[in-house]
C-alpha positions, 0 to 999 in steps of 0.5 A: 301377205306382205310384211307389216309397214312397222316391221319393214321400217324396223328391219330396214333401220336395223340393217342400216345401223348394222352397216355402220351408217345412220337411219331414222324414222322421220315420220311414224305412219299406220303400223299395218300397211302405211305407205313408205317413203325412204329419203336417201342423203349422200356425202355430197349434199343431194338425196334420192327419194324412194317412193312406193312402186305402183301396183302394176310393178307388182308380180302375184307372187312377190310379198315383199316391197317394191320401190321406185325413184321419185327423185334423184340427186336432188336438192334437199328442198325438193325432197321436203316439198315432195315428201309434204305433198305425199303427206298431205295426200296420205297422212299415214304414210312413213318417212325414213331417212337413211345416210348410206353411200350405196343402197345395195340390197337393202330394198328393191327398186323397180327400175333395177328389176323390170329394165 
């Protein structure tokens, strides 16, 4: 059983603040199973957008959430447009913004786990 979206988001925000960094929920989605998009802003003004990984990347025993990099080191406008498309497709999605230098172990990314 996978962790509820609202619990995952709450834990992510707390962990980011625990690192002395900034996090905010920009859009609150469905509490049970809403898709979660994470917008990471860098000090250089670029952003990385993480999106839920396709189901084909999940192991049967892995209950956690996996993400893929949808945009990397992109301009803010490009990230805004991508998020707007996702919201039109899935209005129950979450959007979380984080400002941390390195993502570390805050969440798992498939390109790193399946390379």
